[in-house]
A tleap script that builds the chain and sets N, CA, C and O, in Angstrom:
source leaprc.protein.ff14SB
mol = sequence {
  NMET ARG GLU GLU GLY GLY TYR GLU MET ILE
  LYS LYS VAL ILE LEU ASN LEU SER LEU CYS
  HIE LYS GLU HIE ILE SER ALA TYR GLY GLU
  GLY ASN GLU ARG ARG LEU THR GLY LYS HIE
  GLU THR ALA SER MET ASP GLN PHE SER TRP
  GLY VAL ALA ASN ARG GLY CYS SER ILE ARG
  VAL GLY ARG ASP THR GLU LYS ALA CYS LYS
  GLY TYR LEU GLU ASP ARG ARG PRO ALA SER
  ASN MET ASP CPRO
}
set mol.1.N position { 120.014 93.625 103.563 }
set mol.1.CA position { 119.706 95.086 103.054 }
set mol.1.C position { 120.503 96.241 103.687 }
set mol.1.O position { 120.833 97.237 103.042 }
set mol.2.N position { 120.767 96.070 104.866 }
set mol.2.CA position { 121.534 97.163 105.604 }
set mol.2.C position { 122.925 96.807 105.554 }
set mol.2.O position { 123.616 97.428 106.361 }
set mol.3.N position { 123.495 96.016 104.863 }
set mol.3.CA position { 124.906 95.633 104.710 }
set mol.3.C position { 125.181 96.256 103.359 }
set mol.3.O position { 124.318 96.630 102.565 }
set mol.4.N position { 126.609 96.325 103.182 }
set mol.4.CA position { 127.292 96.698 101.926 }
set mol.4.C position { 126.623 95.960 100.693 }
set mol.4.O position { 126.485 94.737 100.710 }
set mol.5.N position { 126.266 96.637 99.761 }
set mol.5.CA position { 125.618 95.933 98.535 }
set mol.5.C position { 124.139 95.713 98.825 }
set mol.5.O position { 123.523 94.970 98.061 }
set mol.6.N position { 123.487 96.298 99.878 }
set mol.6.CA position { 122.291 95.920 100.091 }
set mol.6.C position { 121.130 96.466 99.306 }
set mol.6.O position { 119.977 96.055 99.434 }
set mol.7.N position { 121.535 97.482 98.432 }
set mol.7.CA position { 120.603 98.042 97.614 }
set mol.7.C position { 120.210 97.050 96.571 }
set mol.7.O position { 119.033 97.118 96.218 }
set mol.8.N position { 120.986 96.109 95.986 }
set mol.8.CA position { 120.588 95.040 95.012 }
set mol.8.C position { 119.576 94.203 95.695 }
set mol.8.O position { 118.553 93.909 95.077 }
set mol.9.N position { 119.770 93.759 96.995 }
set mol.9.CA position { 118.699 92.985 97.760 }
set mol.9.C position { 117.423 93.688 97.728 }
set mol.9.O position { 116.397 93.083 97.417 }
set mol.10.N position { 117.415 95.154 98.082 }
set mol.10.CA position { 116.225 95.898 98.212 }
set mol.10.C position { 115.437 95.875 96.966 }
set mol.10.O position { 114.212 95.993 96.987 }
set mol.11.N position { 116.172 95.714 95.793 }
set mol.11.CA position { 115.516 95.841 94.553 }
set mol.11.C position { 114.900 94.369 94.233 }
set mol.11.O position { 113.827 94.342 93.631 }
set mol.12.N position { 115.446 93.290 94.559 }
set mol.12.CA position { 114.915 92.012 94.609 }
set mol.12.C position { 113.750 91.734 95.446 }
set mol.12.O position { 112.889 90.925 95.098 }
set mol.13.N position { 113.704 92.403 96.569 }
set mol.13.CA position { 112.652 92.365 97.527 }
set mol.13.C position { 111.507 92.925 96.797 }
set mol.13.O position { 110.458 92.305 96.618 }
set mol.14.N position { 111.762 94.219 96.346 }
set mol.14.CA position { 110.734 94.949 95.597 }
set mol.14.C position { 110.090 94.210 94.547 }
set mol.14.O position { 108.860 94.210 94.497 }
set mol.15.N position { 110.828 93.529 93.633 }
set mol.15.CA position { 110.363 92.799 92.550 }
set mol.15.C position { 109.386 91.687 93.005 }
set mol.15.O position { 108.371 91.413 92.366 }
set mol.16.N position { 109.788 91.006 94.254 }
set mol.16.CA position { 108.981 89.929 94.731 }
set mol.16.C position { 107.678 90.294 95.389 }
set mol.16.O position { 106.689 89.561 95.401 }
set mol.17.N position { 107.772 91.667 96.018 }
set mol.17.CA position { 106.625 92.264 96.511 }
set mol.17.C position { 105.683 92.666 95.358 }
set mol.17.O position { 104.472 92.636 95.572 }
set mol.18.N position { 106.093 92.994 94.299 }
set mol.18.CA position { 105.380 93.494 93.061 }
set mol.18.C position { 104.602 92.234 92.492 }
set mol.18.O position { 103.495 92.365 91.970 }
set mol.19.N position { 105.189 91.098 92.608 }
set mol.19.CA position { 104.508 89.921 92.077 }
set mol.19.C position { 103.310 89.554 92.852 }
set mol.19.O position { 102.435 88.897 92.288 }
set mol.20.N position { 103.174 89.910 94.097 }
set mol.20.CA position { 102.122 89.458 94.967 }
set mol.20.C position { 101.204 90.667 95.470 }
set mol.20.O position { 100.548 90.608 96.511 }
set mol.21.N position { 101.230 91.694 94.670 }
set mol.21.CA position { 100.541 92.993 95.099 }
set mol.21.C position { 99.038 92.767 95.409 }
set mol.21.O position { 98.560 93.185 96.463 }
set mol.22.N position { 98.345 92.150 94.551 }
set mol.22.CA position { 96.867 91.965 94.863 }
set mol.22.C position { 96.733 91.160 96.168 }
set mol.22.O position { 95.915 91.477 97.032 }
set mol.23.N position { 97.511 90.175 96.275 }
set mol.23.CA position { 97.305 89.310 97.571 }
set mol.23.C position { 97.544 90.047 98.733 }
set mol.23.O position { 96.848 89.903 99.738 }
set mol.24.N position { 98.607 90.931 98.656 }
set mol.24.CA position { 98.950 91.809 99.783 }
set mol.24.C position { 97.952 92.647 100.184 }
set mol.24.O position { 97.613 92.735 101.364 }
set mol.25.N position { 97.371 93.374 99.144 }
set mol.25.CA position { 96.224 94.436 99.326 }
set mol.25.C position { 95.133 93.807 100.022 }
set mol.25.O position { 94.599 94.419 100.947 }
set mol.26.N position { 94.717 92.605 99.677 }
set mol.26.CA position { 93.674 91.900 100.264 }
set mol.26.C position { 93.940 91.654 101.803 }
set mol.26.O position { 92.958 91.561 102.539 }
set mol.27.N position { 95.200 91.544 102.324 }
set mol.27.CA position { 95.476 91.357 103.528 }
set mol.27.C position { 95.805 92.572 104.451 }
set mol.27.O position { 96.066 92.495 105.651 }
set mol.28.N position { 95.749 93.675 103.714 }
set mol.28.CA position { 96.409 94.821 104.450 }
set mol.28.C position { 95.343 95.776 105.026 }
set mol.28.O position { 95.528 96.990 104.952 }
set mol.29.N position { 94.392 95.339 105.515 }
set mol.29.CA position { 93.294 96.085 106.335 }
set mol.29.C position { 92.238 96.506 105.592 }
set mol.29.O position { 92.378 96.568 104.370 }
set mol.30.N position { 91.157 96.821 106.124 }
set mol.30.CA position { 90.001 97.269 105.539 }
set mol.30.C position { 89.999 98.759 105.182 }
set mol.30.O position { 90.733 99.578 105.733 }
set mol.31.N position { 89.213 99.016 104.321 }
set mol.31.CA position { 89.047 100.526 103.733 }
set mol.31.C position { 90.162 100.951 102.940 }
set mol.31.O position { 90.299 102.171 102.851 }
set mol.32.N position { 91.045 100.177 102.303 }
set mol.32.CA position { 92.016 100.768 101.602 }
set mol.32.C position { 91.565 101.107 100.089 }
set mol.32.O position { 92.347 101.635 99.298 }
set mol.33.N position { 90.303 100.778 99.770 }
set mol.33.CA position { 89.802 101.112 98.457 }
set mol.33.C position { 89.585 102.768 98.636 }
set mol.33.O position { 89.743 103.525 97.679 }
set mol.34.N position { 89.245 103.192 99.831 }
set mol.34.CA position { 89.034 104.503 100.083 }
set mol.34.C position { 90.355 105.286 100.265 }
set mol.34.O position { 90.458 106.457 99.898 }
set mol.35.N position { 91.406 104.562 100.872 }
set mol.35.CA position { 92.598 105.316 101.118 }
set mol.35.C position { 93.618 105.295 99.947 }
set mol.35.O position { 94.204 106.298 99.538 }
set mol.36.N position { 93.751 104.151 99.499 }
set mol.36.CA position { 94.737 103.971 98.327 }
set mol.36.C position { 94.182 104.346 97.134 }
set mol.36.O position { 93.832 103.488 96.324 }
set mol.37.N position { 94.038 105.675 96.890 }
set mol.37.CA position { 93.319 106.102 95.555 }
set mol.37.C position { 94.317 106.528 94.425 }
set mol.37.O position { 93.938 106.684 93.264 }
set mol.38.N position { 95.667 106.715 94.844 }
set mol.38.CA position { 96.562 107.329 94.058 }
set mol.38.C position { 96.513 108.888 94.070 }
set mol.38.O position { 97.068 109.557 93.198 }
set mol.39.N position { 95.942 109.328 94.919 }
set mol.39.CA position { 95.869 110.864 95.171 }
set mol.39.C position { 96.344 111.172 96.546 }
set mol.39.O position { 96.311 110.288 97.402 }
set mol.40.N position { 96.766 112.319 96.806 }
set mol.40.CA position { 97.120 112.827 98.256 }
set mol.40.C position { 98.185 111.988 98.779 }
set mol.40.O position { 97.962 111.389 99.831 }
set mol.41.N position { 99.320 111.853 98.197 }
set mol.41.CA position { 100.470 111.084 98.436 }
set mol.41.C position { 100.162 109.480 98.876 }
set mol.41.O position { 100.752 108.948 99.816 }
set mol.42.N position { 99.213 108.839 98.105 }
set mol.42.CA position { 99.095 107.539 98.310 }
set mol.42.C position { 99.149 106.855 96.875 }
set mol.42.O position { 98.849 107.479 95.858 }
set mol.43.N position { 99.550 105.543 96.870 }
set mol.43.CA position { 99.618 104.854 95.735 }
set mol.43.C position { 98.164 104.246 95.391 }
set mol.43.O position { 97.230 104.166 96.190 }
set mol.44.N position { 98.159 103.861 94.130 }
set mol.44.CA position { 96.743 103.323 93.859 }
set mol.44.C position { 96.773 101.746 94.288 }
set mol.44.O position { 97.757 101.017 94.166 }
set mol.45.N position { 95.725 101.432 94.721 }
set mol.45.CA position { 95.748 99.897 95.164 }
set mol.45.C position { 95.556 99.041 93.989 }
set mol.45.O position { 95.526 97.822 94.160 }
set mol.46.N position { 95.424 99.539 92.817 }
set mol.46.CA position { 95.144 98.824 91.542 }
set mol.46.C position { 96.567 98.640 90.855 }
set mol.46.O position { 96.685 97.781 89.981 }
set mol.47.N position { 97.620 99.406 91.219 }
set mol.47.CA position { 98.728 99.299 90.452 }
set mol.47.C position { 99.998 99.427 91.475 }
set mol.47.O position { 100.050 100.413 92.210 }
set mol.48.N position { 100.999 98.454 91.523 }
set mol.48.CA position { 102.060 98.476 92.210 }
set mol.48.C position { 103.069 99.499 91.706 }
set mol.48.O position { 103.144 99.683 90.491 }
set mol.49.N position { 103.895 100.218 92.589 }
set mol.49.CA position { 104.726 101.152 92.190 }
set mol.49.C position { 105.731 101.259 93.300 }
set mol.49.O position { 105.401 100.977 94.452 }
set mol.50.N position { 107.065 101.696 92.970 }
set mol.50.CA position { 108.075 101.980 93.826 }
set mol.50.C position { 108.858 103.072 93.332 }
set mol.50.O position { 108.891 103.307 92.124 }
set mol.51.N position { 109.541 103.813 94.229 }
set mol.51.CA position { 110.471 105.030 93.977 }
set mol.51.C position { 111.300 105.392 95.152 }
set mol.51.O position { 111.226 104.948 96.297 }
set mol.52.N position { 112.060 106.232 94.684 }
set mol.52.CA position { 113.115 106.838 95.804 }
set mol.52.C position { 112.453 108.190 96.246 }
set mol.52.O position { 112.143 109.024 95.395 }
set mol.53.N position { 112.265 108.374 97.419 }
set mol.53.CA position { 111.778 109.582 98.152 }
set mol.53.C position { 110.395 110.007 97.546 }
set mol.53.O position { 110.021 111.175 97.437 }
set mol.54.N position { 109.686 108.892 97.165 }
set mol.54.CA position { 108.346 109.057 96.520 }
set mol.54.C position { 107.225 108.808 97.601 }
set mol.54.O position { 107.160 107.651 98.014 }
set mol.55.N position { 106.404 109.649 98.078 }
set mol.55.CA position { 105.443 109.281 98.822 }
set mol.55.C position { 104.189 108.766 98.271 }
set mol.55.O position { 103.299 108.260 98.954 }
set mol.56.N position { 104.164 108.922 96.990 }
set mol.56.CA position { 102.812 108.489 96.234 }
set mol.56.C position { 103.113 107.145 95.589 }
set mol.56.O position { 102.641 106.921 94.474 }
set mol.57.N position { 103.894 106.195 96.230 }
set mol.57.CA position { 104.123 104.989 95.683 }
set mol.57.C position { 103.865 103.884 96.653 }
set mol.57.O position { 103.754 104.161 97.847 }
set mol.58.N position { 103.758 102.621 96.223 }
set mol.58.CA position { 103.575 101.514 97.088 }
set mol.58.C position { 104.671 101.247 98.087 }
set mol.58.O position { 104.483 100.983 99.275 }
set mol.59.N position { 105.821 101.341 97.488 }
set mol.59.CA position { 107.076 100.983 98.321 }
set mol.59.C position { 107.937 102.313 98.118 }
set mol.59.O position { 108.139 102.837 97.023 }
set mol.60.N position { 108.389 102.753 99.288 }
set mol.60.CA position { 109.267 103.848 99.165 }
set mol.60.C position { 110.665 103.564 99.676 }
set mol.60.O position { 110.821 102.940 100.725 }
set mol.61.N position { 111.605 103.974 99.012 }
set mol.61.CA position { 113.015 103.816 99.400 }
set mol.61.C position { 113.527 105.302 99.589 }
set mol.61.O position { 113.326 106.187 98.757 }
set mol.62.N position { 114.233 105.479 100.812 }
set mol.62.CA position { 114.737 106.834 101.153 }
set mol.62.C position { 115.910 107.133 100.334 }
set mol.62.O position { 116.518 106.222 99.772 }
set mol.63.N position { 116.277 108.406 100.230 }
set mol.63.CA position { 117.309 108.975 99.465 }
set mol.63.C position { 118.538 108.546 100.213 }
set mol.63.O position { 119.521 108.294 99.516 }
set mol.64.N position { 118.655 108.412 101.594 }
set mol.64.CA position { 119.893 108.014 102.226 }
set mol.64.C position { 120.098 106.500 101.880 }
set mol.64.O position { 121.248 106.071 101.795 }
set mol.65.N position { 119.164 105.784 101.704 }
set mol.65.CA position { 119.241 104.315 101.370 }
set mol.65.C position { 119.924 104.177 100.132 }
set mol.65.O position { 120.920 103.462 100.019 }
set mol.66.N position { 119.323 104.977 98.993 }
set mol.66.CA position { 119.836 105.010 97.667 }
set mol.66.C position { 121.215 105.531 97.555 }
set mol.66.O position { 121.955 105.078 96.682 }
set mol.67.N position { 121.616 106.448 98.374 }
set mol.67.CA position { 122.849 107.061 98.367 }
set mol.67.C position { 123.868 106.206 98.962 }
set mol.67.O position { 124.966 106.120 98.413 }
set mol.68.N position { 123.628 105.609 99.959 }
set mol.68.CA position { 124.483 104.715 100.586 }
set mol.68.C position { 124.600 103.184 100.066 }
set mol.68.O position { 125.462 102.364 100.386 }
set mol.69.N position { 123.641 103.035 99.288 }
set mol.69.CA position { 123.556 101.613 98.439 }
set mol.69.C position { 123.182 100.590 99.491 }
set mol.69.O position { 123.435 99.400 99.304 }
set mol.70.N position { 122.555 101.044 100.651 }
set mol.70.CA position { 122.177 100.103 101.677 }
set mol.70.C position { 121.080 100.746 102.514 }
set mol.70.O position { 120.943 101.968 102.566 }
set mol.71.N position { 120.327 99.911 103.148 }
set mol.71.CA position { 119.330 100.726 104.094 }
set mol.71.C position { 118.140 99.811 104.197 }
set mol.71.O position { 118.268 98.611 104.437 }
set mol.72.N position { 116.936 100.425 104.005 }
set mol.72.CA position { 115.710 99.746 104.244 }
set mol.72.C position { 114.691 100.478 103.153 }
set mol.72.O position { 114.940 101.497 102.508 }
set mol.73.N position { 113.492 99.692 103.123 }
set mol.73.CA position { 112.491 100.225 102.284 }
set mol.73.C position { 111.261 100.330 103.156 }
set mol.73.O position { 111.233 99.681 104.202 }
set mol.74.N position { 110.163 101.156 102.780 }
set mol.74.CA position { 108.900 101.220 103.409 }
set mol.74.C position { 107.861 100.986 102.636 }
set mol.74.O position { 107.602 101.622 101.615 }
set mol.75.N position { 107.128 99.932 103.152 }
set mol.75.CA position { 105.806 99.416 102.535 }
set mol.75.C position { 104.660 100.396 102.891 }
set mol.75.O position { 104.225 100.412 104.042 }
set mol.76.N position { 104.162 101.210 101.939 }
set mol.76.CA position { 103.219 102.284 102.323 }
set mol.76.C position { 101.711 101.747 102.167 }
set mol.76.O position { 100.755 102.510 102.310 }
set mol.77.N position { 101.581 100.562 101.903 }
set mol.77.CA position { 100.243 100.167 101.529 }
set mol.77.C position { 99.430 99.592 102.891 }
set mol.77.O position { 98.205 99.715 102.867 }
set mol.78.N position { 99.942 99.075 103.875 }
set mol.78.CA position { 99.091 98.486 104.953 }
set mol.78.C position { 98.299 99.564 105.586 }
set mol.78.O position { 98.801 100.685 105.677 }
set mol.79.N position { 97.077 99.323 106.042 }
set mol.79.CA position { 96.165 100.186 106.677 }
set mol.79.C position { 96.451 100.065 108.352 }
set mol.79.O position { 96.777 99.006 108.888 }
set mol.80.N position { 96.289 101.199 108.991 }
set mol.80.CA position { 96.408 101.072 110.349 }
set mol.80.C position { 95.505 100.031 111.143 }
set mol.80.O position { 95.799 99.664 112.280 }
set mol.81.N position { 94.478 99.623 110.513 }
set mol.81.CA position { 93.652 98.617 111.058 }
set mol.81.C position { 94.069 97.091 110.836 }
set mol.81.O position { 93.478 96.150 111.367 }
set mol.82.N position { 95.124 96.978 110.013 }
set mol.82.CA position { 95.643 95.644 109.664 }
set mol.82.C position { 95.932 94.720 110.752 }
set mol.82.O position { 96.548 95.217 111.695 }
set mol.83.N position { 95.648 93.571 110.829 }
set mol.83.CA position { 95.990 92.590 111.766 }
set mol.83.C position { 97.377 91.944 111.425 }
set mol.83.O position { 97.463 91.077 110.554 }
set mol.84.N position { 98.409 92.368 112.101 }
set mol.84.CA position { 99.693 91.599 111.700 }
set mol.84.C position { 99.793 90.182 111.955 }
set mol.84.O position { 100.812 89.568 111.638 }
savepdb mol mol.pdb
quit
């Protein structure tokens, strides 16, 4: 993802993450039903979403990543009490 052409890989990873959204939510810590409401710059735990520089989505891609066509993504769903 951090090499040339990595943005295409990022989009593939996002697609794969979207296919297992409910499974991920169940493992992403306790209390997410209170935190992931879709309000206050959080995604809804009921619906997967992604976007560039969007703090209100499940997966966020930075502007620099989009501009450089390589970089990283941020999964904003896990709670701080998740057991890795």
